[in-house]
Backbone as CSV, one residue per row, in Angstrom:
resi,resn,N_x,N_y,N_z,CA_x,CA_y,CA_z,C_x,C_y,C_z
1,MET,27.485,-42.062,-19.699,26.178,-41.585,-19.349,25.199,-42.732,-19.179
2,LEU,25.317,-43.794,-19.960,24.406,-44.921,-19.802,24.608,-45.608,-18.459
3,GLU,25.862,-45.670,-18.015,26.141,-46.375,-16.770,25.677,-45.598,-15.548
4,ASN,25.755,-44.281,-15.588,25.387,-43.454,-14.443,24.483,-42.301,-14.869
5,PRO,23.249,-42.632,-15.298,22.377,-41.532,-15.707,22.038,-40.635,-14.526
6,GLY,21.852,-39.363,-14.823,21.465,-38.419,-13.786,20.075,-38.731,-13.262
7,LYS,19.752,-38.129,-12.154,18.484,-38.377,-11.476,17.282,-38.186,-12.394
8,ASP,17.312,-37.170,-13.221,16.175,-36.850,-14.068,16.333,-37.326,-15.508
9,GLU,17.364,-38.120,-15.780,17.611,-38.567,-17.136,16.992,-39.940,-17.371
10,ASP,16.298,-40.084,-18.477,15.703,-41.350,-18.868,16.135,-41.638,-20.295
11,PHE,16.914,-42.697,-20.464,17.446,-43.027,-21.774,16.632,-44.101,-22.485
12,SER,15.512,-44.493,-21.911,14.712,-45.574,-22.488,14.319,-45.274,-23.930
13,HIS,13.792,-44.098,-24.140,13.353,-43.743,-25.496,14.523,-43.774,-26.480
14,GLU,15.658,-43.241,-26.081,16.826,-43.210,-26.965,17.345,-44.614,-27.250
15,LEU,17.333,-45.486,-26.241,17.789,-46.868,-26.449,16.867,-47.603,-27.405
16,ILE,15.574,-47.394,-27.272,14.620,-48.035,-28.179,14.826,-47.517,-29.604
17,ARG,15.053,-46.225,-29.745,15.295,-45.641,-31.065,16.584,-46.190,-31.680
18,LEU,17.653,-46.274,-30.876,18.910,-46.852,-31.370,18.732,-48.311,-31.767
19,ALA,18.014,-49.058,-30.943,17.780,-50.464,-31.252,17.028,-50.601,-32.572
20,ASP,16.086,-49.726,-32.809,15.339,-49.754,-34.071,16.262,-49.428,-35.241
21,ILE,17.080,-48.403,-35.093,18.015,-48.000,-36.148,18.984,-49.131,-36.486
22,PHE,19.483,-49.825,-35.454,20.480,-50.882,-35.653,19.847,-52.270,-35.803
23,ASN,18.531,-52.306,-36.046,17.821,-53.565,-36.261,17.973,-54.529,-35.084
24,ALA,17.925,-53.999,-33.873,18.046,-54.804,-32.662,16.805,-54.652,-31.782
25,LEU,15.675,-54.355,-32.427,14.432,-54.142,-31.695,13.434,-55.215,-32.096
26,GLY,12.898,-55.879,-31.091,11.858,-56.869,-31.331,10.585,-56.462,-30.622
27,LYS,9.590,-57.306,-30.724,8.302,-57.078,-30.072,7.887,-58.352,-29.356
28,CYS,7.279,-58.183,-28.195,6.703,-59.328,-27.492,5.554,-59.858,-28.350
29,TRP,5.537,-61.148,-28.602,4.490,-61.700,-29.469,3.141,-61.756,-28.767
30,VAL,3.115,-61.539,-27.450,1.856,-61.545,-26.719,1.257,-60.138,-26.656
31,CYS,2.050,-59.144,-26.224,1.503,-57.806,-25.966,2.078,-56.709,-26.858
32,ASN,3.016,-57.066,-27.734,3.619,-56.117,-28.674,4.508,-55.068,-28.006
33,THR,4.960,-55.317,-26.787,5.905,-54.424,-26.109,7.246,-54.443,-26.839
34,ASP,7.882,-53.271,-26.958,9.216,-53.200,-27.543,10.203,-53.975,-26.687
35,ILE,11.036,-54.782,-27.339,12.097,-55.536,-26.662,13.424,-55.175,-27.318
36,VAL,14.330,-54.619,-26.534,15.659,-54.284,-27.025,16.549,-55.515,-26.844
37,ARG,17.084,-56.012,-27.936,18.008,-57.156,-27.887,19.390,-56.591,-27.576
38,SER,19.738,-56.637,-26.291,20.956,-55.967,-25.831,22.212,-56.493,-26.513
39,ASP,22.281,-57.797,-26.749,23.464,-58.359,-27.402,23.592,-57.862,-28.838
40,ALA,22.472,-57.812,-29.560,22.503,-57.345,-30.945,22.803,-55.856,-31.029
41,LEU,22.236,-55.070,-30.114,22.500,-53.632,-30.119,23.957,-53.356,-29.778
42,ALA,24.483,-54.021,-28.769,25.889,-53.828,-28.390,26.812,-54.204,-29.554
43,ALA,26.541,-55.325,-30.200,27.374,-55.762,-31.327,27.307,-54.763,-32.484
44,ALA,26.121,-54.239,-32.746,25.971,-53.271,-33.840,26.715,-51.976,-33.546
45,ILE,26.671,-51.527,-32.304,27.372,-50.296,-31.936,28.879,-50.494,-32.020
46,VAL,29.354,-51.618,-31.518,30.792,-51.934,-31.591,31.236,-51.984,-33.050
47,ASP,30.442,-52.625,-33.891,30.765,-52.710,-35.313,30.730,-51.327,-35.965
48,HIS,29.737,-50.531,-35.617,29.604,-49.180,-36.180,30.853,-48.341,-35.909
49,TYR,31.408,-48.480,-34.716,32.603,-47.710,-34.355,33.901,-48.408,-34.744
50,GLY,33.809,-49.579,-35.359,34.993,-50.271,-35.859,35.925,-50.788,-34.782
51,LEU,35.385,-51.086,-33.615,36.223,-51.606,-32.535,36.587,-53.057,-32.815
52,GLU,37.779,-53.465,-32.347,38.253,-54.829,-32.571,38.957,-55.353,-31.335
53,GLY,39.071,-56.655,-31.256,39.837,-57.313,-30.203,39.302,-57.045,-28.811
54,ASP,40.243,-56.868,-27.868,39.882,-56.645,-26.466,39.025,-55.396,-26.288
55,GLU,39.321,-54.359,-27.055,38.546,-53.124,-26.960,37.079,-53.384,-27.332
56,ALA,36.859,-54.176,-28.369,35.497,-54.521,-28.793,34.801,-55.365,-27.735
57,ASP,35.514,-56.339,-27.180,34.930,-57.211,-26.155,34.528,-56.413,-24.918
58,GLU,35.420,-55.546,-24.463,35.131,-54.734,-23.279,33.961,-53.787,-23.522
59,ALA,33.949,-53.162,-24.689,32.863,-52.233,-25.011,31.532,-52.974,-25.117
60,SER,31.547,-54.128,-25.743,30.327,-54.915,-25.895,29.766,-55.347,-24.542
61,GLU,30.631,-55.824,-23.667,30.196,-56.229,-22.321,29.634,-55.039,-21.544
62,ALA,30.305,-53.899,-21.623,29.841,-52.708,-20.905,28.501,-52.224,-21.461
63,LEU,28.355,-52.248,-22.768,27.098,-51.833,-23.382,25.955,-52.773,-23.010
64,GLU,26.198,-54.079,-23.095,25.151,-55.043,-22.728,24.721,-54.863,-21.278
65,ARG,25.686,-54.670,-20.407,25.385,-54.479,-18.978,24.572,-53.207,-18.763
66,ALA,24.977,-52.106,-19.417,24.260,-50.838,-19.264,22.846,-50.934,-19.819
67,ILE,22.677,-51.601,-20.953,21.348,-51.757,-21.539,20.473,-52.613,-20.632
68,SER,21.008,-53.715,-20.156,20.247,-54.608,-19.275,19.890,-53.943,-17.955
69,ASP,20.749,-53.051,-17.471,20.492,-52.347,-16.210,19.571,-51.142,-16.377
70,SER,19.258,-50.793,-17.620,18.389,-49.648,-17.863,16.929,-50.061,-17.669
71,ASP,16.035,-49.143,-17.934,14.606,-49.409,-17.773,13.952,-50.007,-19.009
72,VAL,14.705,-50.262,-20.064,14.090,-50.826,-21.264,13.831,-52.312,-21.068
73,GLU,12.837,-52.806,-21.771,12.515,-54.235,-21.749,13.530,-54.960,-22.620
74,VAL,14.208,-55.947,-22.042,15.191,-56.719,-22.798,14.715,-58.144,-23.057
75,GLY,13.479,-58.407,-22.713,12.910,-59.727,-22.979,13.167,-60.701,-21.850
76,ASP,12.469,-61.797,-21.936,12.603,-62.855,-20.942,13.927,-63.594,-21.156
77,TRP,14.569,-64.012,-20.068,15.872,-64.688,-20.182,15.750,-66.038,-20.880
78,GLU,14.633,-66.730,-20.688,14.466,-68.052,-21.307,13.881,-67.978,-22.712
79,ASP,13.078,-66.953,-22.973,12.441,-66.804,-24.282,12.437,-65.328,-24.662
80,PRO,13.449,-64.872,-25.395,13.552,-63.451,-25.723,12.483,-62.946,-26.692
81,SER,11.599,-63.824,-27.152,10.527,-63.372,-28.043,9.317,-62.859,-27.271
82,VAL,9.388,-62.932,-25.932,8.331,-62.383,-25.086,8.952,-61.446,-24.057
83,CYS,8.153,-60.494,-23.559,8.630,-59.591,-22.511,8.800,-60.374,-21.212
84,SER,9.476,-59.797,-20.256,9.746,-60.503,-19.000,8.457,-60.853,-18.267
85,TYR,7.458,-59.972,-18.322,6.176,-60.262,-17.666,5.538,-61.514,-18.264
86,HIS,5.427,-61.561,-19.569,4.771,-62.709,-20.189,5.628,-63.966,-20.103
87,GLY,6.931,-63.826,-20.010,7.777,-64.986,-19.754,7.435,-65.612,-18.409
88,ASN,7.247,-64.776,-17.386,6.855,-65.281,-16.068,5.481,-65.933,-16.117
89,VAL,4.552,-65.323,-16.814,3.195,-65.880,-16.927,3.240,-67.240,-17.601
90,ILE,3.993,-67.351,-18.682,4.087,-68.619,-19.410,4.695,-69.704,-18.530
91,ARG,5.739,-69.374,-17.767,6.363,-70.377,-16.882,5.410,-70.801,-15.755
92,ARG,4.616,-69.873,-15.235,3.660,-70.217,-14.175,2.584,-71.154,-14.692
93,ASP,2.215,-70.990,-15.952,1.149,-71.815,-16.537,1.617,-73.213,-16.889
94,ASP,2.937,-73.447,-16.923,3.471,-74.780,-17.267,3.263,-75.780,-16.177
């Protein structure tokens, strides 16, 4: 369902809630926007289900990709402590 949400389905709220539950939710230090740490959330879910080896690796990669492709804020690629908008602003000001 995460990979192919229906037209009217929005999983943003659920992903943010899961990230909070699994301690994978941060905040932009500039604007306080929720930032889902996709790597931490994927690892926590894989661990929760007790996956190991290749199965864990495949599940983690698929989860990270689905989270990153969703509408949730996953932070700036260079500085995950800020949202993508403020990451761009900071780089422009340099």
